[in-house]
N, C-alpha and C positions, 0 to 999 in steps of 0.2 A: 294549906291550900285544899279547897273542897274538890273532891274527885267525883266523877260521874258514877252513879250507882251501878252501871253496867259492869264496871270493873269488879264488883263483888261476885259476879257470875263467872269470872275467868280465874281458873286455878293456876298456881305456879306451874311452870314447865319443868318438871323434875329431870327430864332428860338433860336439859341445859345446866341445871344445878349440879347434877352428877358430873357433867363434862367439866365444869369449873373446878370441882373438887379434885377430879383426876388431873387437870392441868396444874393445879397448885402442888399436888404431890409429886408430879413428874418433874417439877423444877427443883426438888430437894436433892441433897447429896445421895440419899438412899436409892434414888432412881438414876443416878449418874454412873454409867459403866466405868468412867475414868476414875471414879472414887470407890470402885468396888460394888456399886449398886446394880440393881436389875432394872432396866428401862421399862417404863409403862407401856403396856400393849392396849391400844384403844379399840375396843370392840363394842363401843356404846353408841356411836353416832352413825346414822344412816347416810353415809357419804362414800361413793365409790373412791377407791384409791387411784383409779384411772382418771386422767384429765381429758379435756377436749382434744380430739384428734388433730394432727398437724394441719389438715386442710381447713378445719374450723378456726384454728389459731391464725392461720395465714389469711383467711377471709376477714377476720376481725382487724388485723393489721392493715389490710388493703382498704377496708371501709374507713378506718381512721385517717389513713393517708389521703384518701379521696374526699374527706370532709363529709362523709355520710352520717352525720351525727345530729341532723335535724329531727324534729318530730316526724313520726310516720302517721298514717291513718290510725284512728283510735283502735280499730279492729285488727291492725297489723299490716305488714307489707303484703300486697296481693301475691307477690311471687312466693312468699313463705306460706301463705295459706294454701296456695296451689300445691306446693311441695308436700305439705302435711296431708292434703287430700290424696296425693299420689302415693304416699306411704301407706295410707289405709287401704288403697286399692291393691298395691303390690304385696303387702304383708298379710292383710286379713281378707282380701277379696271383697272389700266394701266400697260402694260408691257414695262418697261423702262430698256434697257440693262445697267448694271453697268458701262460698258465702255464709255457710253455717259455722265456720271456724273463726273463733275470736282469739287472737294472740294476746296473752296477758303477762303481767310482771310476776311470773312464777305461778305454780299451781295454787299457792296461797291466795294470790289476787283472784284467780279464777273461782276458787271456792267462796271468797268473800263476795264477789260480784253476783254469783248464783244465789247465795243465801239472801243478800240484800234485795235482789229482784223478786224473790219468790216467797220469803217468809217474813212474818211480822208478829207483833205481840199477840199472844193467845194461841199461836200455832204450836203444834208439836211435831217433831221429826224423829222417826224411828231409826235407830242405828244399832250395830252390834256392840257388845262389851265382851272382849276387848276391841278397841279401835284406836286409831291415831287421835291423840287428845285435841289437837287443833281443830279437827273436824267438828267436834261438839262445841268448841268455843266459837267457831264461825257462826254456828246456829244461834248460840247465846248472844253474840254480838249483834245479831239482827233482831234481838228482843224476843226470839222464839225459844222454845224449850226443847233441848235434846232429850230423847227418851232412850237410854241405853239398855238394851235387853241382853241378859246373860246368855252367852252362846258357848257351849262346851266343845270338846274334841269330836263328839258324835256328829256335830254339824260343821266340822272343820272350822269352828270358831266364827261361823258366819250366820246371818239371819236366814230363816226359811220362810216359805209362804205361810206356814202355820203361825209363825210369829206375827206376821202382818195381819192375818185374820183375827188373831186373838187380841192384839193390842191396839188395833185401829179404833179410834174414837171420833167423835164429832169434831175434835180439835186437831186431829192428825192431818198434816198437809202433805206428807210424803216420807220417803226413806232416803238416807244417805249411806251408801255402801262403799266398800273398797275391795277391789279384786284385781290382782293380788293385794293382800292386806299388810299393812304395817300395824301391829308388830308380828303377826303370825306367819307371814309369807304364804298363806293359803288363799286359794281362789274359790269363788262360788261356781259350782258345776253348771254348765250351760243350761241344762233343763231346769235346775233349781232356780237359776236367775230368771229364766223365762216365766216360771210360775210366780215369782215375786213381782215382776213387771206387770203381769196380767192382773194380779190382785190389786196392785196400786192403781193401775189404769182403770179398773172397773169401779174404783172409788173416787175417781176424778183427781187423784193425787199425782205427785211428780216423783220420778226416780232419778237420783243423781248418783253416778258411779265414779268414784275416784279410781282412775286407771293408770296412775303415774308409773306403776311397775309392770304394766302390761307387756312392754318390750322385753322384760326380764322374766319370761315364762319358760319353764323347763319341761313342761308336759303338754303335748299337743292337745290333749283332751280339755285343757283349761285355757289354752292360748287363743281366746276369742273375745272380741270386744262386745260389750253390751249394746253398742250401736247397731248391731245386727238385729236387735229386737224391736226396732221401730224408731221413727224420726222424733218421737216424743221423749226418748231417753236422753238425758244430759250426761256427757262424759267430760271428766276433768283429766288433763294429761300434762306432761312436763318434759322439758329438756334436761332435767337434773339427773335422773337416775340412769335410764338406758343410754341416753345421749351424753352422759358424763359432764354436764354443765351446771353443777349445783350453784356456784356463786354468780352465774350469769343472770339469774333470776328471770327465767323465761319459761312460760307454759302456754297452755291453750285450753279453750272450751270448745266442745261441739254441742250445739244447741238446736232446738226446733226453730224453723224459720221465723215464727212469731216472736221469739225472744231476742232476735238479733238487734233490732232497733232499740228496745229498752236497755239491753246490756251495753250497747254502744253509748247511749246517753250516760249511763253510770260510769263507764270507762272514761269518757271525755272529762267528767267532773272529778273523778277520784284519782285517776292515774295519768290522764291525757293519752299515754300510750306506753307500751313496753319499751325497754331500751332499744334504740335504733341500731347501735353497734351489735348488740347481742342478736338482733333479728337478722342483720346482714350476715353475721357469722354463722347462724344456724342454717342458712341455706346450704352450707357445705356439709351439713350432717347427712344429706340425702344423696351425696355422690356415691357411685359404686364402691370406691375405695373406703370411704368412711363407713358405709353400711357393712362392708366385709369386716372391717376392724371391730365394729360393734358386736358382730356375731362371734368373733374370736373372743372378745371380752365376756360375752354372755356365757360361752363355754367355760371360761375360767371361773366365773361365779358358780356355775353348776359343779365344777370340780371341787371348789371350796366347800359347797354344801355337802357334797358326798363324802368329804373328809370329816367335817366338824360334827354333823348330826350323829353318825355312829359313835364318834368319840364321846359326845355328851351322854348318849344312851348307855355306853359302857361304864361310865362312872356314876350312874344313878341319877343324872340330871336329864330326865326323860323328855324327849320331844315327842309328844303324843301324835302329832300329825306332821308328816314330812312336808316341808314347805315346797310348793310347786312353782314359786316365783319369788321375786324380790331378793333380798340378801339378809334375811332374818331367820333365826331359830327361836321359837317360843318354848322355853324349857321349864320344866317343873322341878323346883328345888326342894319340895316338901319332904323328901327323904333325908335331907341333911339339915334343914332349917325350917322353922315355922314362920319365918319372915323373909321374903325376898329382898326387902330393903336391907335388913341386917346382913343377909348373905352377901349381897352385892358390895356392901361397905367392907365386910371382912375380906372379900376377894380383892377389892381395891387396895386396901391397906396392907394386907399380908402377902398377896400374890402379885400385886401390881398389874392387875388386869381390870380394865374398866368395862363394866357391864351396865345394863339399864334395868332397874327393878320395875316390877309390874305396876307400880302405883300410878304412873301416868295414864295407863291405857284403859282404866275403868275399875270400879270397886269389886266386881264379881269374884275375881281370883287374884287380886292385886298382891296378896301376900304369898301366893303359891308359885307364880310364874315370874321369870325374868326374860329379857330380850337380849340375845347376842347377835351382833351384826357381823356377818362374814364378808363384809366389803373389803377387808384387809387380805393381804396375800397369804399363801399357804405357809410360808415359814413362820409368820407371826401367829397364825392359827395353831400350828403344831406346838409352838412354844407356849402359847396360852393354855392349850389342852394339857400339856405336861404340868404346868403350874397348878391348874385347877385340880387335876388328879392328885397331885402331891398334897395340896391343902386339904382335900377331902380325906385322904389317908391319915393325915395328922389329926 
């Protein structure tokens, strides 16, 4: 069967390949405690071990019983768009008109819609290396070219305004950023982000900021939305991470008023609408009880970070920049291996700890760094740290 040439521009998703390898190993007797094995510890996937709060689950059940499963407006339930607007006001002090909010089938759909509306063949989009692999693939799927610029720990693994000035060409259409970032857990400092937006704006470009981990910020100095920098900034967000609804596939975009109608047209044709049940359930994310629970869980993620990062540093797997958000540590394994892929495979097979090698996140330092997700509980993290330390000693 002849396949479309665009597939040649999409690389394998190694995170998922590693996950499949870990799942296969986990099913073997050597990982079965009942047979004397040591169980697999999964620190490779960016998925909270918390699930949707009781109020959200109850809201979904009520919506199903009430038959609220028909299509919604393409841009989402008006009540949900208003609730999201209210969250921006209460959490970040921002006034975001509900009409600028487009509810999507996850942040992935949001990114696809934005890229399809804004980019085309011949365009270039600047982004940092390392970054979440699917972000560059969304750009490539829109027939544009992602330009990944190496960003080291001195820049918190993030783009700076100098990068925009240096690498902007006649083909450059804009920038695609993430703050906090996957895989590094680092955010762009507010002043640095303002400078980037100013540079892009002065060149007539667009700034898209992936903010799906914004709710999981641990440092007030970085816990600010890029939307504060102007109505022309496009923000991507999600119910998956802070709101613990990964499999519900629900996200949103905040866009300039002029983009609402074009994106609605795309949404109508590509997705019709996001899941109606998920939307009705998500209304319960914004109750006082749910929000209080989310804050308790955010504190738990911070506690996990404060345990695992020093533990990694102590065994020579240095985390050069403390993650200020999300639930990832971007760690340097070059003191023990010249290949993060081989290191992660050794850890998987010998210590039964699943990690993610740097190969997915860009070529600049792919063999030096690996990603550890601390979305698992402290007991699992402590056991994983012991196994890693023992393997390195051996």
